[in-house]
C-alpha positions as CSV (number, residue, x, y, z in Angstrom):
1,X,76.3,183.5,70.6
2,X,77.1,181.6,67.4
3,X,80.4,182.0,65.7
4,X,80.2,184.0,62.5
5,X,82.6,181.4,61.0
6,X,80.5,178.3,61.8
7,X,79.3,178.0,58.3
8,X,82.6,178.6,56.4
9,X,82.8,176.0,53.6
10,X,83.9,175.7,50.0
11,X,80.6,177.0,48.8
12,X,80.8,180.3,50.7
13,X,81.6,183.2,48.3
14,X,84.5,185.6,48.9
15,X,82.0,188.3,49.6
16,X,80.2,186.2,52.2
17,X,83.6,185.5,53.8
18,X,84.3,189.2,54.0
19,X,80.9,189.9,55.6
20,X,81.6,187.1,58.2
21,X,84.9,188.8,59.0
22,X,83.3,192.2,59.2
23,X,80.6,190.9,61.6
24,X,83.4,189.3,63.7
25,X,85.3,192.5,63.9
26,X,82.2,194.5,64.8
27,X,81.1,192.1,67.5
28,X,84.5,191.8,69.1
29,X,85.2,195.5,69.1
30,X,82.1,196.5,70.9
31,X,84.0,197.8,73.9
32,X,86.0,200.3,71.8
33,X,85.1,204.0,71.8
34,X,83.2,205.1,68.7
35,X,83.9,201.9,66.8
36,X,82.7,201.8,63.2
37,X,83.2,198.7,61.1
38,X,82.5,198.9,57.4
39,X,82.6,196.4,54.6
40,X,84.0,197.0,51.1
41,X,85.2,200.5,51.4
42,X,87.0,202.7,48.8
43,X,89.4,205.2,50.5
44,X,91.3,207.9,48.7
45,X,94.9,208.7,49.6
46,X,97.6,211.0,48.2
47,X,98.6,208.3,45.7
48,X,95.3,206.8,44.6
49,X,92.1,205.1,45.8
50,X,92.2,201.8,47.6
51,X,89.6,199.1,48.2
52,X,89.5,197.7,51.7
53,X,87.5,194.6,52.5
54,X,86.9,195.6,56.1
55,X,87.7,199.0,57.7
56,X,87.5,199.4,61.5
57,X,87.9,202.9,63.0
58,X,87.7,203.7,66.7
59,X,88.9,206.3,69.2
60,X,91.4,206.0,72.0
61,X,93.7,208.3,74.0
62,X,91.3,211.2,74.2
63,X,89.7,210.9,70.8
64,X,92.7,210.0,68.7
65,X,91.3,208.0,65.7
66,X,92.7,204.6,64.9
67,X,92.3,202.8,61.6
68,X,92.5,199.0,61.2
69,X,92.6,197.6,57.7
70,X,91.4,194.0,57.3
71,X,91.8,192.1,54.0
72,X,90.1,188.8,53.5
73,X,91.4,186.0,51.2
74,X,89.3,182.9,50.5
75,X,91.7,181.2,48.1
76,X,92.4,177.6,47.2
77,X,96.0,177.8,48.3
78,X,98.1,179.3,51.0
79,X,98.5,183.1,50.8
80,X,101.7,184.4,49.2
81,X,104.0,187.2,50.3
82,X,102.8,189.5,47.6
83,X,99.3,189.8,49.3
84,X,101.0,190.8,52.5
85,X,103.2,193.3,50.7
86,X,100.1,194.8,49.0
87,X,98.4,195.2,52.3
88,X,101.5,196.9,53.8
89,X,101.4,199.4,50.9
90,X,97.8,200.2,51.7
91,X,98.6,200.6,55.4
92,X,101.3,203.1,54.6
93,X,99.3,205.1,52.0
94,X,96.2,205.3,54.1
95,X,98.0,206.1,57.4
96,X,96.4,203.2,59.2
97,X,97.7,201.9,62.5
98,X,97.1,198.2,62.0
99,X,96.7,195.7,59.2
100,X,95.2,192.2,59.4
101,X,95.0,189.6,56.7
102,X,92.5,186.9,57.2
103,X,92.7,183.7,55.2
104,X,90.8,180.4,55.0
105,X,93.9,178.5,53.7
106,X,96.9,179.7,55.7
107,X,100.1,181.5,54.7
108,X,103.3,180.6,52.9
109,X,106.6,181.1,54.7
110,X,107.4,184.3,52.7
111,X,104.1,185.8,53.8
112,X,104.9,185.0,57.5
113,X,108.4,186.5,57.2
114,X,107.1,189.7,55.7
115,X,104.2,190.0,58.1
116,X,106.5,189.7,61.1
117,X,108.9,192.3,59.8
118,X,106.1,194.8,59.2
119,X,103.9,193.9,62.2
120,X,101.0,192.7,60.0
121,X,98.7,190.2,61.7
122,X,97.8,187.0,59.9
123,X,94.7,185.2,61.0
124,X,93.7,181.8,59.8
125,X,90.0,181.1,59.9
126,X,88.1,177.8,59.3
127,X,85.0,176.0,60.4
128,X,87.1,173.1,61.8
129,X,89.9,174.7,63.7
130,X,93.4,175.1,62.4
131,X,96.8,173.6,62.0
132,X,99.4,175.6,60.2
133,X,102.5,174.1,58.4
134,X,104.7,175.0,55.5
135,X,107.8,173.2,54.1
136,X,110.0,175.9,55.7
137,X,108.3,176.3,59.1
138,X,107.3,174.0,61.9
139,X,104.3,175.0,64.0
140,X,102.9,173.6,67.2
141,X,99.6,171.8,66.6
142,X,97.2,173.5,68.9
143,X,94.3,171.7,70.5
144,X,91.2,173.2,72.1
145,X,92.0,174.2,75.7
146,X,89.7,172.8,78.4
147,X,86.4,174.7,78.2
148,X,87.1,176.3,74.9
149,X,84.2,176.4,72.4
150,X,84.6,174.4,69.2
151,X,83.1,177.3,67.4
152,X,86.0,179.6,68.3
153,X,87.7,179.3,65.0
154,X,90.0,182.3,64.4
155,X,93.7,181.9,64.7
156,X,96.6,184.4,64.8
157,X,99.6,183.1,62.8
158,X,103.0,184.6,63.6
159,X,106.6,183.7,62.7
160,X,108.6,183.4,65.9
161,X,112.0,182.4,64.5
162,X,113.7,181.5,61.3
163,X,112.1,178.1,61.1
164,X,109.2,178.4,63.5
165,X,105.8,179.9,63.7
166,X,103.0,179.9,66.3
167,X,99.3,179.7,66.0
168,X,97.2,181.4,68.7
169,X,93.5,181.0,69.2
170,X,91.6,184.3,69.2
171,X,88.5,184.2,71.3
172,X,85.7,185.6,69.1
173,X,83.4,186.7,71.9
174,X,85.6,188.4,74.5
175,X,87.4,191.8,74.8
176,X,90.7,190.2,73.8
177,X,90.1,191.2,70.2
178,X,90.0,194.9,71.1
179,X,93.4,194.5,72.7
180,X,94.6,192.7,69.6
181,X,93.6,195.4,67.2
182,X,95.0,198.1,69.4
183,X,98.5,196.9,69.0
184,X,99.1,193.2,69.5
185,X,101.2,191.9,67.9
């Protein structure tokens, strides 16, 4: 199976990036009960209508419905805290259980701090792998483990301490993603 992110480059539009992430979520959540993954959804809440790049819903625990909001940012610079705050607001207003922000450029330290405090997952996606650094944080440079596919190019970025962050490779083609969206981290 070919990675949906293999062809990410500077020429890919934001919409194409969103569709690639949508396809990734859909393919990785195949073992979830009644999973539905939709692109570019407008959802009404008590305080307004929100646009969500990717909405994943599935059932667990005897038909309890779970919602995962996925926002996609294909920007020229690292994602700022305000984008994570906006996603957190959507999560609260829509009553979703999980929020994920995917970026092609990485995250500023304020975004990492806020995401950790509010349990929002940050995923760095590129066609070449990833290395994450900011002026405030130091991060281990991860290399492909033995036997890992070079096309596995999604990375979970988490702040682990005041001046540290970790980057964890997400396998795009195993059931690990379903565990990830059901509550990790």
